[in-house]
C-alpha positions in Angstrom: 0.0 0.0 0.0 1.4 3.4 -1.0 2.3 5.8 1.8 -0.1 8.4 0.3 -3.0 5.9 0.4 -2.1 5.0 4.0 -2.1 8.6 5.0 -5.4 9.2 3.2 -7.1 6.4 5.2 -5.6 7.7 8.4 -6.9 11.2 7.6 -10.4 9.9 6.9 -10.4 7.9 10.1 -9.4 11.0 12.1 -12.0 13.1 10.2 -14.8 10.6 11.0 -13.7 10.5 14.7 -13.8 14.3 14.8 -17.2 14.3 13.1 -18.7 11.9 15.7 -17.5 14.2 18.5 -20.0 16.8 17.3 -23.0 14.5 17.5 -24.8 17.0 15.2 -27.9 15.1 14.5 -31.2 16.7 13.3 -31.9 20.1 11.8 -30.8 23.3 13.4 -32.9 26.5 13.1 -29.8 28.7 13.4 -28.3 26.9 10.5 -31.5 27.2 8.5 -31.4 30.9 8.9 -27.8 30.9 7.7 -28.8 29.0 4.6 -31.5 31.6 4.0 -28.9 34.3 4.2 -26.7 32.4 1.7 -29.7 32.0 -0.7 -30.4 35.7 -0.7 -26.8 36.7 -1.1 -26.1 34.4 -4.1 -29.6 34.5 -5.5 -30.0 30.7 -5.7 -33.0 28.5 -5.0 -31.2 26.0 -2.7 -28.8 26.2 0.2 -27.7 23.7 2.8 -25.3 22.9 5.6 -24.2 19.2 5.4 -22.1 16.7 7.3 -20.5 13.8 5.5 -20.2 10.5 7.3 -19.0 7.1 6.1 -22.0 6.5 3.8 -24.3 9.5 3.6 -24.3 13.2 3.5 -26.7 14.5 6.2 -28.4 17.9 5.8 -28.5 19.7 9.2 -29.5 23.1 7.9 -31.5 24.0 4.8 -33.4 26.6 2.8 -35.3 25.4 -0.3 -34.0 21.9 0.2 -36.4 19.1 1.2 -34.0 16.2 1.6 -32.4 15.1 4.9 -29.8 12.6 3.6 -28.1 11.7 0.4 -25.9 8.7 -0.4 -22.3 9.8 -0.7 -22.0 8.4 -4.2 -24.7 10.9 -5.3 -23.5 13.8 -3.0 -21.8 16.9 -4.4 -20.5 17.6 -0.9 -18.9 14.2 -0.4 -16.7 14.8 -3.5 -16.2 18.5 -2.5 -14.6 17.8 0.9 -12.2 15.3 -0.8 -11.1 17.6 -3.6 -11.2 21.1 -2.2 -8.8 22.9 0.0 -9.7 25.8 2.3 -11.1 27.8 -0.6 -14.6 27.3 -2.0 -15.3 24.4 -4.4 -17.4 25.4 -7.5 -19.1 23.6 -10.3 -20.1 26.1 -13.0 -22.1 23.7 -15.2 -22.6 20.2 -13.7 -24.0 18.9 -17.0 -20.7 19.5 -18.7 -18.6 18.3 -15.8 -17.6 14.6 -16.1 -17.7 14.2 -12.3 -21.4 15.2 -12.1 -23.1 15.0 -15.4 -24.5 11.5 -14.7 -25.6 12.4 -11.1 -29.3 11.9 -10.6 -29.7 15.4 -9.2 -28.4 16.7 -12.5 -30.2 14.4 -14.9 -33.5 14.1 -13.0 -36.2 16.5 -12.0 -33.9 18.7 -9.8 -31.8 19.7 -12.8 -28.9 21.0 -10.7 -26.3 22.9 -12.8 -24.4 25.2 -10.4 -22.9 24.2 -7.1 -20.6 26.2 -4.8 -19.5 25.1 -1.4 -17.1 26.1 1.4 -15.9 23.5 3.9 -16.7 23.3 7.6 -13.3 23.0 9.1 -13.0 21.7 12.7 -10.2 22.8 15.1 -8.0 19.8 14.1 -8.3 20.7 10.4 -10.8 18.1 9.5 -13.4 18.9 6.8 -16.7 17.8 8.3 -19.0 18.9 5.6 -20.0 22.0 3.6 -22.1 25.1 3.4 -23.3 24.9 -0.1 -25.4 26.8 -2.7 -27.1 25.2 -5.7 -28.9 26.5 -8.8 -30.7 25.1 -11.8 -28.8 27.4 -14.1 -25.1 27.3 -15.0 -23.3 30.4 -13.8 -20.0 31.7 -12.5 -19.3 32.7 -8.9 -17.9 36.1 -8.1 -15.1 36.9 -5.7 -17.7 38.6 -3.4 -19.8 35.4 -3.4 -16.8 33.3 -2.7 -16.0 35.4 0.4 -19.7 35.2 1.5 -19.4 31.4 1.4 -16.3 31.4 3.4 -17.6 33.9 6.0 -20.9 32.0 6.4 -19.2 28.6 6.6 -17.1 29.9 9.5 -20.3 31.1 11.2 -21.9 27.6 10.6 -18.8 26.0 12.2 -19.1 28.3 15.2 -22.7 27.2 15.7 -21.6 23.5 15.5 -18.8 24.2 18.1 -21.4 25.9 20.4 -23.7 22.9 20.0 -20.8 20.5 20.9 -19.8 22.5 24.0 -23.4 22.6 25.2 -23.7 18.8 24.7 -20.4 18.2 26.6 -21.6 20.5 29.4 -24.9 18.6 29.6 -23.1 15.3 29.6 -20.9 16.4 32.4 -23.9 17.6 34.4 -25.5 14.2 34.1 -22.5 12.0 34.7 -21.1 10.8 38.0 -17.4 11.8 38.0 -16.1 8.7 39.8 -17.9 5.9 38.0 -18.7 7.6 34.7 -22.2 6.3 35.0 -25.3 8.6 34.7 -25.8 10.4 38.0 -29.0 10.8 40.2 -30.3 13.7 38.0 -29.9 11.6 34.9 -31.4 8.5 36.4 -34.4 10.3 37.9 -35.0 11.8 34.4 -35.0 8.3 32.9 -37.4 7.1 35.6 -39.7 9.9 34.7 -39.6 8.9 31.0 -40.3 5.3 32.0 -43.3 6.3 34.1 -44.7 8.4 31.2 -44.2 5.4 28.8 -46.1 3.1 31.2 -48.9 5.6 31.8 -49.4 6.4 28.1 -48.3 3.2 26.3 -48.7 0.6 29.0 -45.0 -0.3 28.8 -43.9 -1.8 32.1 -40.6 -1.1 33.7 -38.6 -2.3 36.7 -36.4 -0.3 39.0 -33.5 -2.0 40.8 -31.6 -0.4 43.7 -28.2 -1.8 44.6 -26.2 -1.3 47.7 -22.6 -2.6 48.5 -22.4 -4.7 51.6 -19.1 -3.9 53.2 -17.9 -0.7 51.6 -17.5 1.0 54.9 -15.2 -1.8 56.1 -13.1 -1.4 52.9 -12.8 2.3 53.5 -11.8 1.8 57.2 -9.3 -1.0 56.7 -7.8 -0.2 53.3 -8.5 3.5 52.9 -10.9 5.5 50.8 -8.9 5.2 47.6 -9.5 1.4 47.8 -13.2 2.1 48.3 -13.2 4.5 45.3 -11.5 1.8 43.1 -14.3 -0.6 44.1 -17.0 1.9 43.1 -15.2 2.4 39.8 -15.0 -1.3 39.2 -18.8 -1.6 39.8 -19.3 1.3 37.4 -17.2 -0.3 34.7 -19.0 -3.6 35.1 -22.4 -2.0 34.8 -21.4 0.1 31.8 -20.1 -2.9 29.9 -22.7 -5.5 30.8 -26.0 -3.7 30.9 -28.2 -4.3 27.9 -29.9 -1.8 25.5 -33.1 -2.0 27.5 -31.3 -1.2 30.7 -29.9 2.1 32.1 -27.5 1.9 35.1 -26.5 4.9 37.2 -25.0 5.9 40.6 -27.3 7.8 42.9 -24.7 8.5 45.6 -22.2 6.8 47.8 -22.6 3.0 47.2 -26.2 3.4 46.1 -26.7 2.3 42.4 -29.8 2.1 40.3 -30.8 0.2 37.2 -33.9 0.8 35.0 -35.2 -2.1 33.0 -37.7 -1.3 30.3 -40.4 -3.6 29.0 -39.7 -6.5 31.3 -42.3 -8.6 33.1 -41.6 -9.6 36.8 -39.9 -12.8 35.8 -37.7 -11.1 33.2 -36.8 -8.4 35.7 -35.9 -10.9 38.3 -33.7 -12.7 35.8 -32.0 -9.4 35.0 -31.5 -8.7 38.7 -29.9 -12.1 39.2 -27.6 -11.6 36.2 -26.5 -8.2 37.4 -25.8 -9.5 40.9 -23.8 -12.5 39.6 -21.7 -10.4 37.3 -20.9 -7.9 40.0 -20.1 -10.7 42.5 -17.7 -12.1 39.9 -16.1 -8.8 39.2 -15.4 -7.8 42.8 -14.2 -11.3 43.7 -11.8 -11.3 40.8 -10.4 -8.0 42.0 -9.9 -9.3 45.6 -12.8 -7.4 47.3 -14.6 -9.2 50.0 -18.0 -7.5 49.6 -21.5 -8.5 48.6 -24.6 -6.8 47.2 -28.1 -6.2 48.5 -30.8 -5.5 45.9 -34.3 -4.1 46.0 -36.3 -4.7 42.8 -39.7 -3.4 41.9 -41.6 -4.1 38.7 -44.2 -1.5 37.9 -47.2 -2.8 35.9 -49.1 0.3 36.7 -47.5 3.8 36.9 -46.4 5.2 40.2 -47.5 8.7 41.0 -44.1 10.2 40.4 -40.3 9.5 40.5 -40.2 9.9 44.3 -42.8 7.2 44.7 -41.0 4.8 42.5 -37.8 5.4 44.4 -39.5 4.9 47.8 -40.8 1.5 46.7 -37.4 0.3 45.7 -35.8 1.8 48.7 -38.2 -0.2 50.9 -37.3 -3.4 49.2 -33.6 -2.6 49.5 -34.0 -2.0 53.2 -35.7 -5.4 53.5 -32.8 -7.1 51.8 -30.3 -5.5 54.1 -32.3 -6.1 57.3 -32.9 -9.7 56.2 -29.2 -10.6 56.1 -27.8 -8.8 53.1 -26.4 -10.4 49.9 -29.8 -11.1 48.4 -32.6 -9.7 46.2 -36.0 -8.7 47.5 -38.5 -8.0 44.8 -42.0 -6.6 44.6 -44.6 -6.0 41.9 -46.9 -3.0 41.5 -49.8 -4.2 39.4 -53.5 -4.0 38.7 -56.1 -6.0 40.7 -59.8 -5.1 40.3 -58.8 -1.7 39.1 -56.7 -0.9 42.2 -52.9 -0.9 42.6 -51.6 -3.8 44.5 -48.1 -4.2 46.1 -46.9 -7.8 46.4 -43.4 -8.2 48.0 -41.7 -11.6 47.8 -39.4 -13.1 50.4 -35.7 -12.9 49.9 -34.5 -15.1 47.1 -33.1 -18.3 48.5 -31.0 -19.2 45.5 -28.7 -16.3 46.1 -27.3 -17.2 49.6 -24.6 -15.2 51.3 -21.1 -15.9 50.0 
């Protein structure tokens, strides 16, 4: 493989990595307004802000454009970011340009003839996409129009940077710093969504509360850094082993929570057993002599609010700890003759203390 091809692949890998860091999905009204300004400035019928990923060019800002995604083999922008430098890329007449004259946007109903684009350049120099203008008539682009493209593309990039910083700030605000799991605020938000889904679409959910038996002893005998490492180990295990229908988080201290969507009581109990067993294995493998007490409630009818759901699981967790620790106590909130009914089981015998 030639060195230049190797470098091109490395550059594309870096470009895609940078693109993913922006998480710029969906349309942005600020970018729509920017496209409107470009349309008026260049007197064209179409303008768009695009991002080019592995397979598609996604439209995240538009004026006069009704598409949201174009395959890269049909995308003017996908070719533009490969061929242009920092200066705008222009196609005066696509019908006479061998790169575009067979493109369906040229030959079919759209009848695109003119295309001009300026790249969206990230801080590391990666071209993420374009701000582009399109017309159905062939035409030249003036020096003033080129400068307008460059200026507006920089503004578009500033908007994307602002969106990324806001997303990062939001992520930090919803993440527990020690375990990197969602924090209490994030988990309570997810419980609220689960309650709404149960109330509106009859989708059951289960809430599991998990407490570490013996963390205080670890802190006293081995020091708080050892206790923190234990909590990080738990966080890592939960991040790697939870399923797509499950959301795990750290509420505070050694209090963890897991939301399980769409599970009936038997499925929820199986999930609780699986989580306990994987944590037992993880901590034993790291040399920690601790166990886990779990309270598990499956909601077949919606609790009044997040606080009510948390109280139900807290009560089951307290039963597990008072009943000898290292066990799961479950309950089901369901419908019986039109009234909510709470049925708490005894501690699960098949999970004896270790």
